[in-house]
C-alpha positions in Angstrom: 61.6 140.6 79.1 62.1 139.9 75.4 65.0 142.2 75.0 66.7 140.7 78.1 66.2 137.2 76.7 67.8 138.4 73.4 70.6 139.9 75.0 71.4 136.8 76.9 71.3 134.4 74.0 73.9 136.9 72.3 76.0 136.4 75.4 75.4 132.8 75.2 76.5 132.7 71.6 79.4 134.9 72.0 81.0 133.0 74.8 82.4 129.9 72.9 84.0 132.3 70.2 85.7 134.5 72.9 87.0 131.2 74.3 88.8 130.4 71.3 89.9 133.7 70.6 91.5 133.5 73.9 93.0 130.2 73.2 94.6 131.5 69.8 95.9 134.4 71.5 97.6 132.1 74.1 99.1 129.9 71.1 100.2 133.1 69.5 102.6 134.0 72.4 104.3 130.7 72.0 107.5 131.4 70.1 109.6 129.0 68.2 113.2 128.7 67.5 112.8 126.6 64.7 115.9 125.1 62.8 116.7 124.2 59.3 115.1 120.4 58.7 117.8 118.4 57.2 115.2 115.7 56.0 111.6 115.1 55.5 110.9 113.6 59.1 112.3 116.3 61.0 110.5 118.8 58.6 107.1 117.2 59.4 108.0 117.0 63.5 108.7 120.7 63.3 105.7 121.5 61.5 103.6 119.3 63.7 105.1 120.9 66.9 105.1 124.8 65.5 101.3 124.3 64.5 99.4 127.6 66.3 96.3 125.1 66.2 97.8 122.5 67.9 99.1 124.7 70.4 95.6 126.4 70.9 94.1 122.6 71.5 96.8 121.9 73.8 95.8 125.0 76.0 92.4 123.9 75.5 93.1 120.4 77.1 94.8 121.4 80.0 92.4 124.2 80.8 89.6 122.0 80.4 91.1 119.4 82.8 93.0 121.6 85.4 92.4 125.2 84.9 93.3 128.3 83.7 96.8 129.7 82.6 97.6 133.3 83.2 96.5 135.6 79.9 100.4 136.6 79.9 101.5 133.2 79.3 104.8 133.3 77.1 106.7 130.4 76.0 109.6 129.5 74.1 110.2 126.3 72.4 113.2 125.2 70.9 114.5 121.7 69.3 117.9 121.6 70.5 117.5 119.0 73.5 119.8 116.3 73.4 118.9 114.2 76.8 117.2 110.9 77.0 113.6 112.5 77.1 111.7 113.7 74.1 111.5 117.2 75.5 112.4 119.2 78.6 111.3 122.4 80.5 114.3 124.7 80.9 113.1 127.1 83.7 109.6 128.5 83.9 108.9 129.7 80.2 111.1 127.8 78.0 110.6 124.0 76.5 113.4 122.2 74.7 112.4 119.6 72.4 114.5 116.6 71.5 114.7 117.1 67.7 116.9 113.9 66.9 114.9 111.9 68.9 111.5 113.1 67.4 113.2 112.5 63.9 114.0 108.8 64.6 110.3 108.2 66.0 109.0 109.6 63.1 110.9 107.0 61.2 109.6 104.4 63.2 106.1 105.7 62.5 106.6 105.9 58.9 107.8 102.3 58.8 104.6 101.3 60.9 102.3 102.8 58.6 103.9 101.4 55.3 103.5 98.0 57.1 99.9 99.0 57.5 99.2 99.7 54.0 100.9 96.6 52.9 98.9 94.5 55.0 95.5 96.3 54.0 96.3 95.1 50.4 96.1 91.5 51.5 92.8 92.0 53.4 94.7 92.2 56.9 94.6 94.2 59.6 97.3 95.4 62.1 96.7 95.6 65.5 99.0 97.0 68.3 100.1 95.4 71.7 101.5 98.9 72.2 100.4 101.6 70.3 102.9 103.9 69.2 103.1 107.3 70.9 101.2 110.3 69.2 103.7 113.2 68.9 100.9 115.6 68.9 99.9 114.5 72.7 103.5 116.1 73.7 102.2 119.4 73.5 99.1 119.3 76.5 101.6 117.3 78.3 104.5 120.1 78.3 101.6 122.7 78.6 100.8 120.8 82.0 104.4 121.1 83.2 104.0 125.1 82.0 100.8 125.3 84.1 102.5 123.5 87.2 105.4 126.0 87.1 103.3 128.9 86.9 101.2 127.8 89.8 104.5 126.8 92.0 103.0 123.3 92.7 106.3 121.5 94.3 105.3 117.8 94.3 107.6 114.5 93.6 108.0 113.2 89.8 105.5 110.8 90.2 102.8 113.8 90.6 104.5 116.1 87.9 104.8 113.7 85.3 101.9 111.3 86.1 99.2 114.4 85.8 101.1 115.3 82.6 100.2 111.7 81.3 96.9 112.1 82.4 96.3 115.6 80.8 97.9 114.2 77.4 96.1 111.2 77.7 98.5 108.7 75.5 98.3 105.2 77.2 101.8 104.3 75.2 104.1 104.4 78.3 101.2 103.0 80.8 100.5 99.7 78.4 104.1 99.0 77.9 104.3 99.4 82.0 101.6 96.6 82.0 102.4 94.3 79.6 106.3 94.2 80.7 104.4 92.7 83.9 106.1 95.7 86.1 105.4 95.4 90.0 103.0 97.7 91.3 104.3 99.0 94.8 102.8 102.1 96.7 103.2 105.4 95.1 105.9 106.7 96.9 108.3 103.5 96.4 111.5 104.1 94.2 111.4 103.0 90.5 114.9 102.0 88.8 113.1 102.7 85.3 112.7 106.3 84.9 109.9 105.3 82.5 108.0 103.7 85.3 107.5 107.0 87.0 105.1 108.0 83.9 103.2 104.9 83.9 102.9 104.9 87.8 101.9 108.3 88.2 99.6 108.1 85.2 97.9 105.1 87.1 97.6 107.1 90.2 95.7 110.2 88.6 93.3 107.7 86.7 92.5 106.1 90.3 92.1 109.5 91.5 89.5 110.4 88.3 87.8 107.2 89.2 87.0 108.1 92.5 85.7 111.6 91.2 88.4 113.6 93.0 90.8 114.4 90.7 89.7 118.1 89.4 89.2 118.7 93.2 92.8 118.1 94.0 94.2 120.1 90.8 91.7 123.1 92.1 93.1 123.0 95.5 97.0 122.3 94.5 96.8 124.6 91.7 94.6 127.5 92.7 94.1 127.5 96.2 97.9 126.9 97.1 97.1 123.7 99.2 100.3 121.6 99.7 99.9 118.6 97.1 99.7 115.9 100.0 96.7 117.2 101.7 95.0 118.3 98.2 95.1 114.6 97.7 94.0 113.5 101.3 91.2 116.4 101.3 90.1 115.3 97.6 89.8 111.7 98.5 88.6 111.9 102.1 91.3 109.5 102.8 94.1 110.1 105.3 97.8 109.3 103.5 98.3 106.0 105.2 95.0 104.8 104.2 95.1 106.6 100.8 98.5 104.9 99.5 97.1 101.4 100.0 93.9 102.0 98.5 95.2 103.6 95.5 98.0 100.7 95.0 95.3 97.9 95.2 93.0 99.7 92.4 96.1 100.6 90.2 97.5 96.7 90.6 93.9 95.9 89.2 94.3 97.8 86.4 97.9 97.2 85.6 96.7 93.6 85.6 94.1 94.0 82.7 96.7 95.3 80.7 98.9 92.3 80.7 99.1 89.7 78.2 96.9 86.7 79.3 98.3 83.3 79.4 97.1 80.8 76.6 
């Protein structure tokens, strides 16, 4: 009995180390096409977004919230995207970051940090109505898209981006949506502003989490090949025509909390 207990204890203590080694291996399978930085801002962005530790943390976040990647997952990361977004998947295994846009955003972050330090010298504190986005959170966001493609989850953009926003846990777009007083319609309603798709989808998955149904829905859609809509209905116990207004009512109340209060 004593030997069995010792063996069990060894297994327990070794399990976390094995999990960390697996995450490091996944991170090592991410390859980077890294350009020569033209300035300090670009250099720091590249250092942040090519850090193996940050990619291991990104894999940990996604797996903890949704489920496991294939052990053989390989991803190529470049910095040559020039579209509207900060990053974009190209196929199933290539991720393109927008270095020019990220560099400009880093300059804004640096300016805010200088302002914060100046205020601190005066005994004042900087308070953000709209907090700046955290660049490191782009990694779990984009890795969520990688897992979506691996598991062939075919779903609308609000589902795809909303889940990635929830995984990345960056409230920047969501708070901006609330502060702007954007209208909260049913989740399938068309949205004119592309950023609103991210925010509206984020609200949807917050609602799903509030019902204790998010992980059940993700497991069904990602690992049991259940179509996305049925996965949501099964997880919540609501038919789609009941689910849509229930989510909208909840999300409307959440958005109201983010809106500026009239004085």
